[in-house]
C-alpha positions in Angstrom: 0.0 0.0 0.1 2.9 2.4 0.9 4.4 1.6 -2.7 1.3 2.4 -4.1 0.8 5.4 -2.4 4.2 6.7 -3.3 3.6 6.1 -7.1 0.4 8.2 -6.6 -2.1 5.4 -7.5 -5.5 6.5 -6.4 -7.4 3.3 -6.1 -6.7 -0.6 -6.2 -8.8 -3.5 -6.4 -8.8 -6.5 -3.9 -7.8 -8.6 -6.8 -4.7 -6.8 -7.4 -3.9 -6.6 -3.6 -4.7 -10.2 -3.3 -2.3 -11.1 -6.0 0.5 -9.0 -4.6 0.1 -10.5 -1.2 -0.3 -14.1 -2.2 -3.8 -14.4 -0.5 -7.4 -15.1 -1.6 -9.3 -12.0 -2.7 -12.6 -13.0 -0.7 -10.4 -13.4 2.6 -8.7 -10.0 1.9 -11.9 -8.2 1.5 -13.3 -9.8 4.7 -10.1 -8.7 6.7 -10.4 -5.2 5.4 -14.0 -5.0 6.4 -12.8 -5.3 10.1 -11.0 -2.0 9.5 -14.3 -0.3 8.5 -13.0 -0.3 4.6 -15.4 -1.8 2.3 -14.3 -0.3 -0.9 -16.6 0.6 -3.7 -17.9 -2.0 -6.3 -16.2 -1.3 -9.7 -13.8 0.9 -8.2 -11.9 -0.7 -5.5 -10.0 0.7 -2.4 -9.0 4.5 -2.1 -5.3 4.0 -1.3 -4.7 6.9 0.6 -7.4 6.1 3.1 -6.6 2.5 3.4 -2.9 3.4 4.1 -4.4 5.5 6.9 -6.7 2.7 8.3 -4.0 0.1 8.4 -1.5 2.5 9.9 -4.0 3.6 12.6 -4.5 -0.1 13.5 -0.8 -0.8 13.5 -0.2 2.3 15.8 1.7 3.8 13.0 -0.2 7.2 13.0 2.3 8.7 15.8 5.8 8.9 16.1 7.8 6.3 17.8 11.3 7.3 19.0 13.7 4.3 18.7 17.1 3.7 20.4 19.8 1.4 18.7 22.5 0.2 21.1 25.6 -1.3 19.5 26.9 0.7 16.5 29.0 -1.8 14.9 28.4 -2.8 11.2 25.0 -4.0 11.8 23.9 -1.0 14.1 25.3 1.3 11.5 23.5 -0.3 8.9 20.2 -0.1 10.8 20.8 3.6 11.6 21.2 4.2 7.9 17.9 2.4 7.1 15.4 4.7 5.5 12.6 2.4 6.0 12.2 3.3 9.7 11.5 6.9 9.3 9.0 6.4 6.4 6.9 4.2 8.8 6.9 6.2 11.9 10.0 5.1 13.5 12.4 7.8 14.4 16.1 6.8 15.5 16.2 9.2 18.6 19.7 8.2 19.7 22.7 5.8 18.7 24.4 4.1 21.8 27.4 2.1 22.0 30.0 0.9 24.7 33.3 2.0 22.9 34.5 5.4 24.2 36.2 5.8 20.7 32.7 5.9 18.9 31.2 8.6 21.2 30.6 11.7 19.4 31.0 10.0 16.0 28.2 10.8 13.4 26.5 7.9 12.0 23.6 8.5 9.6 23.9 12.0 10.9 23.4 11.2 14.5 26.3 11.4 16.9 26.8 8.2 18.9 26.5 8.6 22.6 28.1 6.3 25.3 26.2 3.6 27.1 27.0 5.3 30.5 24.2 7.8 29.3 21.5 5.1 28.3 18.9 5.8 31.1 19.3 9.6 30.6 18.9 9.3 26.9 15.7 7.2 27.1 14.0 9.7 29.3 15.0 12.9 27.8 14.0 11.3 24.2 10.8 9.7 25.4 12.1 6.3 23.7 9.6 3.6 23.4 11.3 1.0 21.5 14.9 -0.5 22.1 17.0 -2.1 19.2 19.9 -4.4 20.4 22.5 -4.8 17.8 25.4 -5.7 20.3 27.5 -8.9 20.5 25.7 -11.7 22.5 27.6 -11.5 25.6 26.6 -8.0 26.1 23.0 -8.2 25.2 21.5 -9.4 28.2 23.0 -6.6 30.4 21.7 -4.0 27.7 18.4 -5.6 27.9 18.3 -5.4 31.7 19.1 -1.5 31.5 16.7 -1.0 28.8 13.8 -2.6 30.6 14.8 -0.8 33.9 14.8 2.5 32.0 11.2 1.7 31.2 11.6 0.3 27.8 8.7 -2.4 27.1 9.3 -3.5 23.5 12.8 -4.6 22.2 13.9 -5.7 18.8 16.9 -8.1 19.4 19.5 -8.6 16.6 22.0 -10.3 18.9 22.4 -14.1 18.6 21.0 -14.9 22.0 17.8 -15.5 23.7 16.8 -12.7 26.2 15.2 -13.2 29.5 12.6 -10.3 30.3 9.9 -9.9 32.9 6.2 -10.1 31.9 4.9 -7.1 30.1 7.9 -6.7 28.0 7.8 -7.8 24.4 10.9 -9.0 22.4 11.1 -9.8 18.7 14.3 -11.6 17.7 15.9 -11.4 14.4 18.5 -14.0 13.9 19.8 -13.8 10.3 21.9 -17.0 10.8 18.8 -19.0 11.6 17.2 -17.6 8.5 20.1 -18.9 6.5 19.8 -22.2 8.2 16.2 -22.5 7.1 16.9 -21.7 3.4 19.8 -24.3 3.6 17.3 -26.9 4.9 15.1 -26.0 1.8 17.9 -26.2 -0.7 19.1 -29.7 0.7 15.2 -31.0 0.5 15.2 -29.7 -3.1 18.5 -31.4 -4.0 17.1 -34.6 -2.5 13.8 -34.2 -4.6 15.7 -33.8 -7.9 17.9 -36.8 -7.2 14.9 -38.9 -6.5 12.9 -37.8 -9.5 15.0 -39.4 -12.3 14.8 -42.6 -10.3 11.0 -42.5 -10.0 10.8 -41.6 -13.6 13.0 -44.6 -14.6 10.9 -46.9 -12.5 11.9 -50.1 -10.8 11.5 -53.4 -12.7 8.2 -54.9 -11.1 8.7 -58.5 -9.6 7.0 -61.2 -11.6 3.4 -62.0 -10.5 3.1 -64.5 -7.8 0.7 -67.3 -8.6 -2.0 -67.8 -6.1 -1.5 -70.4 -3.5 -3.5 -73.6 -3.9 -4.1 -76.0 -1.1 -3.4 -79.6 -1.9 -6.5 -81.8 -2.4 -7.1 -84.2 0.2 -5.6 -87.7 -0.3 -7.9 -90.3 -1.5 -9.5 -92.1 1.5 -8.9 -89.0 3.7 -11.5 -88.3 6.5 -14.2 -86.1 4.9 -14.8 -84.8 8.6 -11.6 -82.8 8.0 -13.0 -80.6 5.1 -12.9 -76.9 5.5 -16.3 -74.8 5.3 -16.3 -75.0 1.7 -16.2 -78.5 1.4 -12.8 -78.6 -0.8 -9.9 -77.2 1.5 -8.8 -79.0 4.4 -9.4 -77.2 7.7 -6.2 -78.4 9.1 -3.2 -78.5 6.4 -1.1 -81.7 6.4 2.2 -81.3 8.4 
């Protein structure tokens, strides 16, 4: 929807949106109805109004100050990412434990030392903390963020954080995402190997003739016949 708005597209149909999102158009229309937007038959949805409705439900109609802790390669890349501001997330401060980083501008924002973390959060009214530190420092940073009043954390450190009730943590681990892709690649490779073998087919074994029980010997006791009268109920040893 944001991309459509940036291209000044006035309206969009449910079919177009469903195709772009990879969902059923009827389901999409039902979901939108919960936002109070039913669209116009033959016209579709007003793009600007729908962007507003979705943004309102996601809480994106207000400014969300964000602090990024850990300004290494990843932290610097996050600070330079333009997608935050366009969706209502303002990078209010950059924090790092390295004294040599203090005062250096990254994405036009001077880096501040972790000693000032609590004051920075209070002064800027920070709502969301982003952790991009090494794994060993992540929990300590998390504890300080929580103690300073942060209740929403986006964690890029390769570790699981322990937080009290009422604090929401979203973990982004790029190595796990790569492992998931590696699993799918391995599975696809196995399917490619198996496909030619299945196409060639195995030679079926010759049909097995049905088993016939031997007839009773002449003079055998007729009382040993089975229920059909021709197969002995008890086979000879």
